[in-house]
C-alpha positions as CSV (number, residue, x, y, z in Angstrom):
1,M,312.9,231.3,201.6
2,A,309.6,231.0,199.9
3,A,306.7,229.6,201.9
4,Q,306.2,225.9,201.4
5,F,302.6,226.0,202.5
6,D,299.7,228.4,202.1
7,L,298.8,228.1,205.8
8,V,300.3,226.6,208.9
9,I,298.4,226.5,212.2
10,R,300.9,226.0,214.9
11,N,301.0,224.8,218.6
12,G,297.3,224.0,218.8
13,S,295.6,221.1,220.5
14,V,294.5,219.1,217.5
15,I,291.2,217.3,218.0
16,D,291.1,215.3,214.7
17,G,287.4,214.4,214.5
18,T,287.8,210.7,215.0
19,G,287.3,210.7,218.8
20,A,291.0,210.1,219.4
21,P,292.7,212.0,222.3
22,A,293.8,215.6,221.5
23,R,297.4,216.0,220.7
24,S,299.7,219.0,220.3
25,A,300.5,219.4,216.6
26,D,300.9,221.8,213.7
27,V,298.5,221.6,210.7
28,A,299.8,222.6,207.2
29,V,297.5,223.5,204.3
30,R,298.3,223.8,200.6
31,G,295.4,224.9,198.4
32,D,292.2,223.3,199.7
33,R,293.8,220.3,201.4
34,I,295.6,219.4,204.6
35,V,299.1,218.3,203.6
36,A,300.8,217.7,207.0
37,V,299.9,217.1,210.6
38,G,302.6,217.0,213.3
39,V,305.8,219.0,213.6
40,V,305.9,221.4,210.6
41,R,309.2,223.2,210.2
42,E,308.6,224.8,206.9
43,K,307.0,228.2,206.7
44,G,303.4,229.0,205.7
45,G,302.3,232.0,203.7
46,V,299.9,232.6,206.6
47,E,301.1,231.5,210.1
48,I,298.6,231.2,213.0
49,D,299.7,230.6,216.6
50,A,297.0,228.4,218.2
51,R,298.8,228.0,221.5
52,G,296.1,227.3,224.2
53,L,293.4,226.7,221.6
54,A,291.8,223.7,220.0
55,V,292.1,223.0,216.3
56,A,289.2,220.8,215.0
57,P,287.6,219.9,211.7
58,G,284.9,222.3,210.7
59,F,281.6,221.4,212.1
60,I,279.0,219.6,209.9
61,D,275.4,220.6,210.5
62,V,273.5,217.5,209.4
63,H,270.0,219.0,209.9
64,T,269.4,222.4,208.3
65,H,266.8,224.3,206.3
66,D,269.2,226.6,204.5
67,D,268.4,225.5,201.0
68,W,267.5,229.0,199.9
69,A,269.5,230.9,202.6
70,V,272.8,229.8,201.0
71,F,271.7,232.1,198.1
72,T,269.8,234.9,200.0
73,A,272.4,235.2,202.8
74,P,275.5,233.6,201.2
75,E,277.9,234.6,203.9
76,M,275.9,232.3,206.2
77,D,277.2,234.2,209.3
78,F,274.7,232.4,211.6
79,K,276.5,229.1,210.8
80,T,280.1,230.0,210.0
81,M,280.5,232.2,213.1
82,Q,279.7,229.1,215.2
83,G,282.3,227.0,213.3
84,V,280.0,225.2,210.8
85,T,281.8,224.6,207.5
86,T,279.2,222.2,205.9
87,D,275.4,222.3,205.8
88,V,273.2,219.3,204.9
89,V,270.1,220.9,203.4
90,G,266.8,219.3,202.3
91,N,265.6,218.0,205.6
92,C,262.1,217.2,206.8
93,G,260.9,216.4,203.2
94,M,261.5,220.0,202.1
95,G,263.8,219.6,199.1
96,A,265.2,222.1,196.6
97,A,263.7,220.2,193.6
98,P,261.8,219.6,191.4
99,N,261.1,223.2,190.7
100,P,258.7,225.0,190.7
101,A,257.2,222.9,193.5
102,A,260.3,223.6,195.6
103,T,259.9,227.4,195.2
104,A,256.3,227.1,196.3
105,M,257.3,225.0,199.4
106,F,260.0,227.5,200.5
107,A,257.9,230.6,199.9
108,F,256.8,230.6,203.5
109,L,260.4,231.2,204.6
110,H,261.7,233.2,201.6
111,P,258.8,235.0,199.9
112,N,259.9,236.7,196.6
113,A,263.5,235.6,197.1
114,K,265.9,236.1,194.2
115,V,267.8,232.8,193.7
116,P,269.4,231.2,190.6
117,E,267.2,229.1,188.3
118,W,267.4,225.3,188.4
119,T,265.0,222.4,187.7
120,D,266.5,219.3,189.4
121,Y,269.1,218.4,192.0
122,R,271.9,218.4,189.5
123,G,271.0,222.0,188.6
124,Y,270.7,223.0,192.3
125,L,274.2,221.6,193.1
126,D,275.6,223.3,189.9
127,A,274.0,226.6,191.0
128,I,275.8,226.3,194.4
129,D,279.1,225.9,192.6
130,R,278.3,228.9,190.3
131,E,277.2,231.2,193.2
132,P,279.0,229.8,196.3
133,S,278.3,230.6,199.9
134,S,280.8,230.7,202.7
135,L,280.2,227.1,203.5
136,N,279.9,223.7,201.7
137,V,276.4,222.3,201.0
138,A,275.4,218.7,200.8
139,V,271.8,217.9,199.7
140,L,269.0,215.6,200.7
141,A,266.2,215.0,198.2
142,G,262.8,216.0,199.8
143,H,259.9,213.5,199.6
144,G,257.4,216.3,200.4
145,T,258.5,218.4,197.5
146,M,258.4,215.5,195.1
147,R,254.9,214.5,196.3
148,L,253.8,218.1,195.8
149,A,255.1,218.1,192.3
150,A,253.5,214.8,191.4
151,M,250.1,215.1,193.0
152,G,249.7,218.4,194.8
153,T,248.3,218.2,198.4
154,A,246.0,215.3,197.7
155,N,245.3,213.1,200.7
156,R,245.4,209.8,199.0
157,E,247.9,207.2,197.7
158,P,249.7,208.0,194.5
159,D,248.5,206.3,191.3
160,A,251.0,204.4,189.2
161,R,252.0,207.4,187.1
162,E,252.5,209.6,190.1
163,L,254.6,207.0,192.0
164,S,256.7,206.4,188.9
165,S,257.4,210.1,188.7
166,M,258.6,210.3,192.3
167,C,260.7,207.2,191.9
168,K,262.4,208.7,188.8
169,W,263.0,212.0,190.6
170,T,264.6,210.0,193.5
171,S,266.9,207.9,191.3
172,D,267.9,211.0,189.3
173,A,268.7,212.8,192.5
174,V,270.8,209.9,193.7
175,E,272.7,210.0,190.3
176,A,273.2,213.7,190.8
177,G,274.9,213.2,194.1
178,V,272.4,213.8,196.9
179,V,273.3,212.2,200.2
180,G,269.9,210.8,200.8
181,L,266.1,211.1,200.9
182,S,264.2,213.0,203.6
183,T,260.6,212.9,204.8
184,G,258.6,215.2,206.9
185,L,255.7,213.1,208.0
186,I,253.9,215.8,210.1
187,Y,254.0,218.3,207.2
188,E,251.7,218.7,204.2
189,P,251.8,216.8,201.8
190,G,254.2,214.3,203.3
191,R,251.9,213.4,206.1
192,Y,249.5,211.8,203.6
193,A,252.0,209.2,202.5
194,K,251.7,205.6,203.7
195,T,254.7,203.6,204.7
196,E,254.8,201.6,201.5
197,E,255.1,204.7,199.3
198,I,258.2,205.8,201.2
199,I,259.7,202.3,201.1
200,E,259.4,202.3,197.3
201,L,261.1,205.6,197.0
202,A,263.9,204.7,199.4
203,R,264.5,201.5,197.4
204,Q,265.7,203.7,194.6
205,M,268.8,204.4,196.8
206,R,269.7,200.8,197.5
207,G,273.4,200.2,197.0
208,S,274.3,203.8,196.4
209,G,275.3,204.8,200.0
210,A,272.5,207.4,200.1
211,I,270.5,207.3,203.3
212,Y,266.9,207.7,204.5
213,T,266.3,210.6,207.0
214,S,263.0,211.3,208.6
215,H,261.1,213.9,210.7
216,M,258.9,211.1,211.9
217,R,255.2,210.9,212.0
218,D,255.0,211.5,215.7
219,E,257.5,212.5,218.4
220,G,255.1,212.4,221.3
221,E,252.4,209.8,222.2
222,Y,253.3,207.6,219.3
223,L,257.0,208.1,219.3
224,L,257.8,204.4,219.6
225,E,255.5,203.5,216.7
226,A,257.1,206.3,214.6
227,V,260.6,205.0,215.3
228,S,259.5,201.5,214.4
229,E,258.1,202.8,211.1
230,T,261.3,204.6,210.3
231,I,263.4,201.5,211.0
232,R,261.0,199.3,208.9
233,I,261.5,201.7,206.0
234,G,265.3,201.3,206.2
235,E,265.2,197.6,206.6
236,E,262.7,196.9,203.8
237,A,264.4,199.4,201.4
238,G,267.9,198.2,202.2
239,V,269.3,201.6,203.2
240,A,270.8,203.3,206.2
241,V,268.6,205.4,208.4
242,Q,268.9,208.8,210.2
243,I,266.2,209.8,212.8
244,S,265.9,213.6,212.7
245,H,266.0,215.6,216.0
246,H,265.4,212.7,218.3
247,K,263.3,213.7,221.2
248,A,260.1,213.0,223.2
249,S,257.6,215.9,223.0
250,E,255.1,216.9,225.7
251,Q,255.5,216.2,229.4
252,R,253.2,213.1,229.3
253,N,255.8,211.5,227.0
254,W,259.0,212.4,228.8
255,G,261.2,209.4,229.4
256,K,260.2,207.5,226.3
257,V,263.5,208.2,224.7
258,K,264.9,205.4,226.8
259,Q,262.6,203.0,224.9
260,S,263.2,204.7,221.5
261,L,266.9,204.3,222.0
262,E,266.4,200.6,222.8
263,L,264.6,200.2,219.4
264,I,267.6,201.8,217.7
265,E,270.0,199.5,219.5
266,K,267.9,196.4,218.5
267,A,267.8,197.5,214.9
268,R,271.6,198.0,214.9
269,A,272.0,194.5,216.4
270,R,270.1,193.2,213.4
271,G,272.5,194.9,211.1
272,L,270.7,198.2,210.2
273,D,272.9,201.3,210.2
274,V,270.5,203.6,212.1
275,T,271.6,206.8,213.9
276,A,270.0,210.1,215.0
277,D,270.7,213.8,215.3
278,Q,269.7,216.2,218.0
279,Y,269.8,219.9,218.9
280,P,270.8,220.8,222.5
281,Y,267.7,222.7,223.7
282,T,264.4,221.8,225.4
283,S,262.3,223.8,222.9
284,G,261.7,223.1,219.2
285,S,260.6,225.3,216.4
286,T,258.4,225.0,213.3
287,G,255.8,226.8,211.3
288,L,252.6,227.7,213.1
289,S,250.7,226.2,210.1
290,A,252.1,222.8,210.9
291,V,251.2,223.1,214.6
292,L,247.6,223.9,213.7
293,Q,247.4,221.2,210.9
294,N,248.5,218.6,213.5
295,G,245.6,219.4,215.9
296,A,247.0,221.9,218.3
297,F,244.5,223.5,220.7
298,D,241.9,220.9,219.7
299,P,241.6,218.1,222.3
300,N,239.3,216.1,219.9
301,S,241.9,216.0,217.2
302,K,244.0,212.9,216.5
303,G,247.0,215.1,215.4
304,S,250.4,214.9,216.9
305,F,250.2,218.3,218.5
306,R,246.7,217.8,220.0
307,H,248.0,218.1,223.6
308,M,250.2,221.1,223.0
309,P,249.0,223.9,225.4
310,P,248.8,227.4,224.0
311,E,251.1,228.8,226.7
312,S,253.9,226.5,225.3
313,V,253.6,228.0,221.8
314,R,255.6,231.2,221.4
315,L,255.7,233.3,218.2
316,A,259.2,233.6,216.7
317,S,258.7,235.3,213.3
318,V,255.5,237.1,212.2
319,A,256.4,239.4,209.3
320,K,253.2,241.5,209.4
321,H,253.0,241.6,213.2
322,P,256.5,241.8,214.8
323,E,254.8,242.9,218.0
324,Y,253.6,239.3,218.4
325,E,257.2,237.9,218.4
326,T,258.2,236.3,221.7
327,R,254.6,236.3,222.9
328,T,252.6,233.0,223.4
329,I,249.4,232.0,221.7
330,K,247.8,232.0,225.2
331,E,248.9,235.6,225.9
332,L,247.7,236.8,222.5
333,S,244.4,234.9,222.6
334,D,243.6,236.2,226.1
335,D,244.3,239.8,224.9
336,A,242.1,239.4,221.9
337,H,239.4,237.4,223.7
338,L,239.6,234.6,221.2
339,A,240.0,230.9,221.6
340,P,243.6,229.8,221.0
341,V,242.8,228.0,217.8
342,E,241.0,231.1,216.5
343,M,244.0,233.3,217.4
344,A,246.3,231.0,215.5
345,R,244.1,231.1,212.5
346,K,244.0,234.8,212.6
347,I,247.8,235.0,212.6
348,L,248.1,232.6,209.7
349,A,245.5,234.5,207.7
350,D,247.9,237.5,207.9
351,D,251.1,235.6,207.6
352,F,251.1,231.9,206.6
353,G,254.9,231.8,207.1
354,A,254.7,232.6,210.8
355,T,257.1,230.4,212.9
356,V,256.9,229.4,216.5
357,I,259.0,228.0,219.3
358,L,257.5,225.1,221.2
359,E,258.4,224.4,224.9
360,S,258.0,220.7,224.8
361,M,261.0,218.7,226.0
362,D,262.7,217.6,229.1
363,E,266.3,218.4,229.9
364,G,266.9,214.9,231.3
365,D,265.8,213.5,228.0
366,V,268.1,215.8,226.1
367,R,271.0,214.6,228.1
368,I,270.0,210.9,227.7
369,V,269.8,211.2,223.9
370,M,273.1,213.2,223.7
371,R,275.0,210.7,225.7
372,H,273.9,207.8,223.4
373,P,276.6,206.8,221.0
374,T,274.2,206.9,218.0
375,T,273.5,210.6,218.3
376,M,275.2,213.3,216.2
377,I,274.5,217.1,216.2
378,G,272.2,219.1,213.9
379,S,270.8,222.5,214.6
380,D,267.5,222.3,212.8
381,G,267.8,226.1,212.6
382,I,265.1,227.9,210.7
383,P,266.6,230.9,208.9
384,S,263.5,233.1,209.3
385,A,263.1,236.8,209.9
386,G,262.1,238.0,213.4
387,K,263.5,236.2,216.4
388,P,264.4,232.6,215.3
389,H,265.1,229.8,217.7
390,P,268.6,230.5,219.1
391,R,269.8,227.1,217.9
392,L,270.3,228.8,214.5
393,Y,273.3,230.7,215.9
394,G,274.4,228.6,218.9
395,T,274.0,224.8,218.6
396,F,277.6,223.7,218.2
397,P,279.2,226.0,220.8
398,R,276.4,225.1,223.2
399,V,277.2,221.4,222.9
400,L,281.0,222.0,223.4
401,G,280.6,224.6,226.2
402,R,277.5,223.7,228.2
403,Y,277.2,219.9,227.7
404,S,280.8,218.8,227.2
405,R,282.9,221.3,229.3
406,D,280.5,222.4,232.0
407,L,278.2,219.4,232.5
408,K,280.9,216.9,231.5
409,L,278.4,214.9,229.6
410,M,281.1,213.6,227.3
411,P,284.8,214.4,226.6
412,L,285.6,217.2,224.2
413,E,287.0,214.8,221.7
414,E,283.8,212.8,221.6
415,A,281.7,215.9,221.3
416,V,283.8,217.1,218.3
417,N,283.4,213.6,216.7
418,R,279.6,213.9,217.0
419,M,279.7,217.0,214.8
420,T,282.5,216.1,212.4
421,G,283.9,212.6,211.7
422,M,280.8,210.7,212.7
423,S,278.6,213.0,210.6
424,A,280.9,212.9,207.5
425,A,281.0,209.1,207.6
426,K,277.2,208.8,207.8
427,F,276.4,211.2,205.0
428,R,279.3,210.0,202.8
429,L,281.1,213.4,202.8
430,K,284.4,212.2,201.5
431,D,287.6,213.7,203.0
432,R,285.6,215.9,205.3
433,G,285.1,215.9,209.1
434,V,288.7,214.8,210.0
435,I,292.1,216.4,210.3
436,R,294.6,214.2,208.4
437,E,296.8,214.5,205.4
438,G,294.7,214.6,202.2
439,A,291.5,215.8,203.9
440,F,289.9,219.0,202.9
441,A,291.0,222.0,204.9
442,D,287.8,222.7,206.7
443,L,289.0,223.8,210.1
444,V,287.9,225.7,213.2
445,V,290.2,227.2,215.9
446,F,288.4,227.7,219.2
447,D,289.0,228.3,222.9
448,P,287.7,225.3,224.8
449,A,287.6,227.4,228.0
450,K,285.4,230.1,226.5
451,I,283.3,228.5,223.8
452,I,279.6,229.0,224.5
453,D,276.4,230.1,222.9
454,T,275.2,233.6,223.8
455,G,271.8,234.0,222.2
456,S,268.5,233.9,224.1
457,Y,264.9,233.6,222.9
458,A,264.5,237.3,223.3
459,E,267.8,238.1,221.5
460,P,268.7,235.0,219.4
461,R,270.8,236.8,216.8
462,R,274.0,236.8,218.8
463,Y,277.3,235.1,217.8
464,P,278.8,232.6,220.2
465,D,281.9,233.2,222.2
466,G,285.2,231.3,221.7
467,I,285.3,230.8,218.0
468,R,288.5,232.5,216.6
469,D,289.2,231.2,213.1
470,V,287.2,229.2,210.6
471,F,288.6,227.9,207.2
472,V,286.5,226.4,204.4
473,N,288.5,224.5,201.7
474,G,291.6,226.2,202.9
475,T,290.2,229.8,202.8
476,A,289.6,231.9,205.9
477,V,285.9,232.7,206.3
478,V,286.3,233.8,210.0
479,K,289.5,235.5,211.2
480,D,290.1,236.6,214.7
481,G,286.4,236.3,215.4
482,A,285.2,238.4,212.4
483,H,283.7,237.2,209.1
484,T,286.1,237.8,206.1
485,H,283.2,237.9,203.5
486,S,284.9,235.1,201.6
487,R,282.7,232.6,199.9
488,P,284.8,229.4,199.2
489,G,282.0,226.9,199.7
490,R,281.1,224.1,197.3
491,G,278.3,221.8,196.4
492,I,279.3,218.4,197.8
493,R,278.2,215.3,195.9
494,R,277.9,212.0,197.8
495,G,281.1,210.1,198.1
């Protein structure tokens, strides 16, 4: 008898992405869609026995910086090998259009990279469809890139012509299918924007379902003011809000997340759809240039990193000086007999794209934010050279293994929901993030008893344990723990 289905995954514990209790069921796939969930008697062209394993929707990474990486490293092994089937790119105000401003902005991560040509977001999404990666890509329009294209790095308000250009680029991006607008308000040039400028751009999305996401102006001393500004933008623009990598940085601010969560709850009670994402680590990562621009190592600065001690800033990627990687600014400045700020400037003079890891958060805060029902999961991984933050390779298995299974912070079904169904609903990824008839066959088969991240800060490029199979649009991209080299991903348009 000919096979009735292309794929049947049998006998697994199906965690459907909605938060509902796991249930024993078979999952049948034809083409790129799930066509049956339950008892499947007909044969599949491919049969997989998932006895003792969990079957979940593919994980959705809502906070990534993989805009260029999907072309330069199209197998996206650092994501697919941890079960991610969809990336949301364009975060922190760093968007893929308009070009050539976008190319200039991403040059610090991907100097001289060979990528397809495009001008706007429609062209970027079309390029993804022409030259697909191993996962799906949804896109945020980046405010910083648009501001750079309109007015360079000028530290002033835009004039009427410049603001009109940014508004048109935003509305065009919405029409092209982006899932929202992002800001990076500690980064140049986004940090020069006043609240009113962002509100005006966000208004271009009203009624479309596209959302406003923000790397806020401050995540430390002025965390609460930054959350309030983010909420104000959403309320005055009439759009939903996503707070990026919700946390409280620097020891003096630990515990403030309780108050920032209260601000979120109050806004939700007023009717605003505001949520957040988080990575499951106590260290962050960014460009050394941003750390210095925001006042690091200068106690007289008013920047958001002014209290960051040099012993808490560890080099992750320095192309011209790999011997610096994993060493702190304090160690390097002591060796060179330089002030920390001078050592940082010296590094940037040789390599403006140097990235760092910042030890700045409290484990108790991480757990408080993760437990809150408004938090979903995003890696914020930076696909740099050198030794990137291990979140690039391990975010999702770490949540499922360490926080759900070992620390029992939340049931497995809830943890899966935070990285699938909840994310798809917020970012308007139609028919993604759930296991049901008619949904896209983005699926991950994993061992709940073994799943865990394995990378360290010294050795971050290590695949997690416990992921056995990953399917994107019905095609296997990971089989028996190994990448298949298939590239069935697509550009996802909103809704």
